[in-house]
N, C-alpha and C positions, 0 to 999 in steps of 0.2 A: 167299433163304435164305443166300446168301453173305455178305450184309451182316449178317444176324442172327448168324451163327457167328463173325464177326470181332470182335464187341463184347466178349465175355468175354475173348478173348485180349488185346485192347488194354488192358482193365481190369487183367488180371493183370500185363502188362508194366509198366504205370504203377505198380502197387503194388510190384513188385520194384524198379523204379528209385527209387521214393520211399524204400524200406527201405535201399537202397545209399547214397543221398544222406544219409540220416540217420546211417548208420554213418560216412560220410566226415566229416561235420561233427563228430560226436562224437569220433572218433579225432583229428581235426585240432585240436579244442579242447584235448583232454587233452595232446597233444604240444606245443602252444603254451605251455600252463601249465608243462609239464615243462622245456622248453627255457629258458623265462624264469626259472623259479625255481632251476634247477640251479646257476648261478654263486653265488647267495647262500647256498644250502644247503651247497655244497661249501666255501665260504669259512669258514662257521661250524662245520662238523663235521669237516673233515679238517685236521689240524695240518700245519705246514710240514715236520715231521720225517718224515712218512709218505712211504714210497717210492712214487713215482708208478706205476711198473710193477706193484707189488703191488695197488694199488687198481684199476687197469685190468683185470688178470687176474681179480681177484675179481668185478668187474662182469661179465666175460664168462661166468664160471662161474654166477653168479646168473641171467644172461640165459638160459643153456641150461636151467637147472632150471625157470625160469618158463615157458619155451616148451614143455618136455616136460609140465609139469603142465597147461597149457592144452590141449595136444593130447590128453592123457588125458581131460580133462574133456569135450571136444567129441567124443570117440570116434574121432578120426582117427589116433591113434598106431599102432594095430595095422595099419591099412591102409597107412600110410606105411612102416612097417618091412618089410612084405611086398613093397612095390613099389620100395623103395629100392635103387639101384645106385650103385657108386662113379663110374662114367662119367657117369651122369645128375647126380649130385651135383656133380662137378667142372665139368661144362658149365654148370650153372645157378648155382652159388654160388662155385665155386673161383675163377673169373676175376674176378668183382666183388670178392671178398674180397682177392685179391692186389692188385687195382687200388687199393682203399681203403688197404691197408697202404702201398703206394708213395706214394699221395697224402698220407697223414699224415706220412710221412718228409719229403716235399718241403715241406709246410707248416711243419714244425719248423725246417728250414733257412732258409726265407724269413722266418719270424717273427723270427729272431735278427738278420737283416740289413736289415730294413725297419722304419720307424716304424709304429706301430699304425694310423694313419690310412690310409697308403698300402696297407698289407697288407689292411685290411678292405675298402677300395674295390675293389682288384683281385680280391679273393676273391669279390665279388658277381657277377663275370662267369660263375660256374658256372651261374647261372640261364639265361643265353643258351645255354651249351653243353648244358645238360640239355634244353632245348626243341629244339635242333638234333639231338641224338642220338636223341631220341624220334621225331623225324620220319624220320631215316635208318634206324633199326632197326625201328620200329613203324609207320612211315608215319602217325604221329599228327600231323595238321596243327593249326595254330593259326589262328584267325580274325584279321583285321586288328585288330579291337578287342582281342583277347587279346594280340597282339604289343605293341600300345600299352600294355596293362596291365602287361606284363612290364617295359617300359622305365620306367613310372611307379614300379613296385616297386623297380627298381634305383636310381632317383633317391632314393626314400625310404631305401633301405639306405645310399646314399652320405651322405645327411644325418645318419643315425644314426651312421655311422662318423666323420663330422666332429665330432659332438658328443662321442663317446667318445674319439677320437684327440686332440682338443684338450687333454685332461687328462693325456696321457701324453708321455713323452720320445721324442725321435727316435732312430733307430738309427745305422747306420754312415754316415760322411760321405764314404767313398770311392766315387765314381761307378761305377767299373768293378765293384767288389764289390757295389754295390746292384743293378746290372743282372744280373750273372752269378749271384749267390747270393741275390738278393731277388726281383726282378721276374720273371725267367724261371721259377724254381721255382713261384711262386704261380700263374702263368698256366698252366703245365703241370698243376699240381694241379687247377685249375679245369676244364680239359679232361677230366682223368681222373675227376673227380667227376661231371661230366655223363654220361660214358660208363658209369661204374659204376651210376649211378642208372637209366639207360635199360636196361642189361642186367638189373638187378633187376626192373624193371617188365616186361621181356620174359619173364623166367623165371616170374613170377607170373601174368601175364595170357595169355601164349601157351602156355607149357609147363605151365601150371596147377600150378606148384610152390607148395606151401603156404608162406605167409609165415612161419609158425612154424618150419617145417623149414628155410627159408632162414636164419632167425635162428640156429638151432642150428649149421648147417653153417658159416656165416660166422664165428660166434663161435669155433668150434673151429679154423678156419684162422687167424683172427686171433691166437688164443692161441698156436698153434704158432709163428707169426712172432715174437710177443713173446718167447716162451721162447728162441727161437734168438738173438734180439738180446741177451739177458741174458748170453750167453757172454762177451762182452767189454765190455759197457756199464757205466757207473758204477752204474746201478740194480742190475744183476746182482751187481756186487761188493758193494754195500751189503747186498743180501739175503743173500749168503753170509756176511757178517761179523755182521750184526745180526739176521738172521731175516726171514722173509716178512712177519710182522705187526708189524714194528718201529714203535713210536709209535702203534699203533692203539688206539682206544677204542671202547666200544659205539656212540657217535655216528657213527663212521666208516662203519658199515654203512648209515646212512640215505641219504647221497648215492649210495653204491654201488648200493643196491637201486633207488632212483628212476631212476638213470641206466640200469640194466638194463631197467626198465619202458619208459623212453624208447626204447631200442633196439628193443623189440618193437613199440612204436607206430609207429616209422619204417617198419618192414616192413609194417604194416597200412595206413598211409597210402599208401605206394608201391604196394601191391597193389591197393587200391581206387581211388585217385585219381591215381597217377602221380607221377613225380619233380618235375614243375613245381609241383604243388600243395604239395609238401614245401618248396619254396623260399619260397612265401608264408608257410608256417608259421614258418620260421626267422626271417624278417624281422619278422613279427608278434611273435615271442617277444622280440625286442630291446625292443619297447615295453613288454612285460610286465615285463622286467627293470628298465627305467627306473621303472616304476610301483612295483614292490616296493622298489626302492632308496629311493624317496621315502617309502614307508609305514614301512619298518623302520629305515632309516638317516638319514632326514631329509634326503636328498640330492635336491634338486629336479631335475626333468628339464630338460635344456638347451633353448634356443630351437630348435635343430635337431631335437630329438626332438618338440617340439610341432608343428613344420612337417611332420615325417614322418608323424605320426599320420593326418591326413586323406588323405594320399597313399596310405598302406597301405589304408585303408578304401575309397577310390575304386578302387584297382587290383583289390582282391578282388571288389568289386561288379561291375566291368566284366568281369573274367575269368569270373565265374560266369554273368553275364547273357547274354553273347554267345559261346557255344561255336561251334566250327567246324561248319557244316552242309554235308553233301554235296548238291550241286545235282542234282536229278533231271533226267534227260534227257527232253525232250519226246517223247512217243510220236507 
């Protein structure tokens, strides 16, 4: 009788796992396309005169609206509003949002003092830190094959960075300035990125914090940080002189909306699959960008890009095929 009763449960569990896997692949695919297409869409739709902070703030507002609409549609909004507390919000979303804000500031400092190639290669170390912090915070282990897949992915990212960086100029020539204001900030930012990603995964998987709610909360915190920065920033001065929507056109809303959708997809991928999977998406998106540049700009992919393509495919296949399995103790 015991074996008879266990079969339906196993069947249901397999069905649930299959549905989750389908969602993971679907959201990952959409996010890959969004990440890959975003640079080209932004370049064509946002003019150089547009104030960067205004487009970022507009994106956060659209992100909040989209998340609220989706919560209303799935019927979770009323429940979330009843159970929402400030302390719970700050513990789940406040810290990751603050960490991401600091990370973005460090990346901006580093990008100005490093050549594109060095910056991109050092920035890939966030994949390792994401895996490390998911183990420390969530005890989520990686199999030996998955660790190998991560290093293959980092190699692919380095190749893609070389292909992109070879087309750009180098930054500062002062060695001390490069280390202090270039290398150190990007490495600290990579550590912070891994920590924030693991905290978001912890909030969604352990505290059962809705990914849509986290999107709303982190967007609000990020917007407040941006608004505070406009008090003395050049963008803030430009907005006070020329207005928030200076140089905007109807086309400007296209990348703003697509970027907002991408932010929601990031939350869904992190919630269902974790921060490490998001790293695979980001590297895969670089290949999508190279392909779209070839299709629309006639710019052929570099040899490094062609070498990176099979590495990305192999790393994704290995990571998916060899998950970490808990060894059962012999009775």
